[in-house]
C-alpha angles and dihedrals in degrees: 000000000000116000114208115193104209130324099282106113092349108180120247113272123207107248090316119213104203140204123189128207150088092264091193110189091007087242129190092278090049092050092051089054091047091051094050091047091053091051093050094046091048092049089060097034088244133132123270106230133184120197108205139163133248088214135040116256089227087059093052100039101036107014090243114151111228115187107212127240088219127016117240090259091055090043090058091045089057092048088052089050089055097055100261115156101198138022122195113201114201132180104243092217087065094060104026092103095051119111117225092258091048092050092052093049103040102030105033105022106031098024097042108014086239117166095164128065128181110200128197113248092247096026127122135193133200139034115329084006089279096158118067143144091290095058114010092080091062091042090052095045087056088057099042091256117129113218123201126182118228123232116272120243119201134189121244092277090054092251118134115257113245138176093236090057088049094050090051093049092049092047091055093042099249093146094164093058092044093048088048092053094040094046088229139056118286108264133196112209129189145116125286113253135187116273128190096272097244091128092058091041089061095042095259108105115201142193109226109213122200104226098170120133095038136090107268135204121235117289116272147095117299140189105231140171112230122212119193129161096335091318125111132184141164114257148169118238135190118209114196148049101306097239093189090074096046142290131289104043125148119252112267137167109235110195123193114192110190106233097002111135134181141068116298101170110138092008123130115242136185121206113192109202112230101171146339112245106175145346122265112255143171116259124212094227141007087248089059092048091053091049090054089044088055090049088050092053092050089055086052092050093052093046087053093050091051092049093246097124 
């Protein structure tokens, strides 16, 4: 997949069929749109192209901090997994003042040579969200752009699936609800960073995952499945500040994979959260902590035997 930063000098695309949006989480609704985008592009032997943003519109327009479900890098990875040929990454601040017709003209038509747009069934383009499913097809037709509306995807209750609802479910620890909307388990992704070596010191080596910059569930100990460079394994992970070893620490995901050896520092790692098993708490001694870890590993063993992890 080609990654294109901005429209300046954007390479020529082959009869691109475009979709526009943040696509945070690349949830079930997004994946339906990406599937339809790929089908449309394939039918004309063109490129399936996603136009997305490096920053969230709410951060630009209202100054609201919106921790992403997926970082931009992981979002692009998901696009590639769903047969997208090109992803254009724009700074939302650079296009926020464009009206819907201006966006169609300058970004899609002139910037990318795009004459086909697939719009989400509840999506809007342009300043003040002025262009939507009701009026964008007519706007596009006047410019020579065919606009189609993607099929809706709803949750079990009949409500639309949205990134905001997924973020809220993750924040409160409702992993089942979040996974249902995502269409996959909630995952924390990041790079392995150096810790203080305390895990190794007590005989429980851990990979410390930098999970900053993404929406996080409540602190605690989780059963997880780890993915790294084509390998996967069940594990126990602690999300929190490790209070047994003193106050004031940064939140980190410490992952212990029984039987896993080798250096991981600097590597990308994905931990899919299966189930919260207990709260993070301070222990009176290292011995007490080791005893609790042994109990956590027994829970993991039982979950593996039951096919849960």
